[in-house]
C-alpha positions, -999 to 999 in steps of 0.1 A, spaced: 887 -186 -289 881 -175 -325 857 -201 -327 835 -190 -294 836 -157 -305 819 -166 -340 790 -184 -315 785 -148 -301 780 -159 -260 772 -121 -254 740 -127 -276 729 -150 -258 714 -130 -229 686 -125 -257 676 -163 -245 673 -154 -212 634 -142 -221 626 -183 -223 622 -179 -182 600 -153 -186 567 -174 -186 578 -190 -149 585 -159 -134 556 -143 -140 540 -174 -130 549 -177 -98 567 -210 -103 606 -196 -108 614 -222 -78 598 -253 -92 623 -278 -99 610 -292 -129 601 -264 -146 636 -245 -142 652 -273 -150 631 -274 -184 631 -235 -192 673 -238 -183 671 -266 -212 654 -242 -236 678 -214 -228 709 -242 -240 689 -253 -272 680 -215 -280 718 -208 -276 726 -232 -303 698 -225 -325 706 -186 -323 747 -194 -328 735 -214 -360 718 -185 -371 743 -162 -361 773 -181 -383 752 -186 -416 744 -146 -414 782 -141 -408 787 -164 -437 764 -148 -460 774 -110 -450 814 -116 -448 824 -93 -479 799 -69 -464 815 -72 -432 850 -67 -445 846 -33 -453 828 -25 -421 851 -6 -393 841 -29 -363 822 -61 -380 859 -64 -400 870 -78 -371 845 -109 -369 860 -144 -374 845 -148 -408 851 -116 -422 889 -115 -411 895 -146 -424 906 -164 -387 879 -189 -393 874 -205 -434 836 -208 -445 840 -245 -447 854 -246 -412 822 -225 -403 797 -244 -422 808 -270 -405 803 -255 -375 765 -246 -386 758 -281 -392 768 -291 -356 750 -267 -337 718 -270 -355 718 -310 -350 729 -304 -316 702 -282 -307 677 -303 -330 685 -331 -311 688 -320 -276 651 -304 -278 633 -333 -296 651 -358 -269 642 -335 -236 619 -309 -247 600 -316 -282 575 -295 -277 595 -267 -286 612 -284 -319 588 -265 -340 596 -235 -324 632 -241 -332 624 -251 -367 602 -222 -375 630 -197 -358 655 -209 -382 633 -208 -412 619 -172 -407 660 -158 -398 666 -176 -434 638 -156 -450 648 -126 -431 686 -131 -443 675 -141 -476 649 -113 -486 629 -96 -453 661 -76 -440 659 -54 -473 623 -46 -467 610 -16 -450 591 -22 -417 591 -57 -420 630 -62 -414 622 -46 -376 590 -68 -373 605 -97 -386 633 -93 -357 605 -87 -327 590 -122 -339 622 -136 -331 621 -124 -293 587 -133 -290 587 -169 -303 616 -170 -270 590 -167 -248 567 -191 -266 591 -217 -264 596 -208 -225 564 -215 -218 557 -246 -242 587 -261 -226 575 -258 -191 537 -258 -199 530 -226 -186 504 -202 -200 514 -165 -216 496 -137 -207 488 -115 -237 494 -84 -219 531 -101 -216 531 -109 -253 522 -72 -258 550 -59 -235 577 -83 -249 569 -71 -283 568 -36 -278 597 -38 -262 618 -53 -286 608 -25 -312 617 1 -289 655 -18 -289 652 -24 -327 646 5 -340 666 23 -316 698 4 -330 687 14 -363 690 49 -354 723 42 -344 735 22 -372 717 53 -397 749 73 -387 771 54 -394 791 57 -429 789 20 -436 752 8 -427 730 -15 -434 713 -15 -469 676 -17 -460 685 21 -438 689 38 -473 648 37 -478 642 46 -439 649 88 -429 655 101 -403 622 117 -392 603 84 -400 625 62 -375 626 87 -349 584 87 -353 587 48 -353 612 55 -319 586 79 -302 554 54 -313 575 25 -295 584 40 -265 550 50 -259 538 17 -263 560 3 -241 553 25 -209 511 26 -219 510 -13 -224 530 -18 -191 515 8 -170 479 -10 -184 495 -45 -171 506 -32 -140 468 -23 -132 447 -45 -154 464 -74 -161 487 -84 -127 470 -110 -99 498 -125 -87 515 -123 -55 502 -115 -21 509 -77 -31 496 -73 -66 482 -38 -58 521 -26 -55 532 -39 -93 520 -2 -106 549 14 -90 573 -7 -104 568 13 -138 594 37 -123 622 15 -136 605 6 -168 600 44 -176 639 51 -163 655 25 -186 634 41 -216 642 74 -213 676 66 -200 676 43 -235 664 72 -256 688 96 -246 715 72 -252 703 67 -290 718 101 -296 743 103 -273 763 68 -274 774 50 -305 772 16 -281 734 18 -295 742 -1 -323 753 -32 -299 721 -31 -276 733 -62 -260 765 -42 -248 745 -15 -238 725 -28 -209 759 -39 -190 781 -9 -201 754 19 -188 747 24 -151 719 33 -156 699 10 -179 715 -18 -161 704 -3 -128 671 1 -139 669 -36 -151 680 -52 -122 661 -27 -102 629 -37 -121 640 -76 -111 645 -72 -79 613 -52 -75 588 -76 -92 606 -107 -71 593 -93 -36 558 -85 -51 559 -118 -66 577 -142 -41 578 -122 -8 
């Protein structure tokens, strides 16, 4: 169980982004494409876990002084560094071999993802602004991997929406961390007012970009004119998330927040069901 925890399976929800291209291409039920997207999801899970373990190795001394992160397998001493390194090698080789054999087109993206994560852990996570932008790029790489694996074109509107949404989540997480006694080093360079300005800008960009996409860039299904009404779910989710940033400690862990908060989860599920109706029914 402790080794599974080291892989951080709760974080794998982010890898569902590989399914987004075929969902919006009205090809979600194509057997070949859903198979390729599923393989991409599995491969990215191993790749992401490789990164998570490496980060836990690098940050183990810092995590030992964190009230929550001190319980992580490496920081707590339940998993030795030697075993963790072996797991890094195993998960890395498994992800590369699977991608090379079954979906070779995404192998370069996986390598870029790993390289950028190393650069991020080594330097970028300590650099103001770039620390946030780099993480957003990691989200976009998942989208690109899903598109390449399934040979599905990706709308520029979709890229914008995912990019701005990831910025909103990351900046919200930074604000949640800033109030903690033990926080990441880069936050000493962020003022509270500056983070609030970034939050306001990113949340506005999410709503505006999605609104424009729903009117100007969406042409799928028999009822494309109905997509504009899906913005209700987007606005509800964004507003609720903004509220939780200042009222919930869980905002530091957005992957938990999606499931723990009924409004956020409901808006997300409602949006998926509504878009499914518009595109496929």
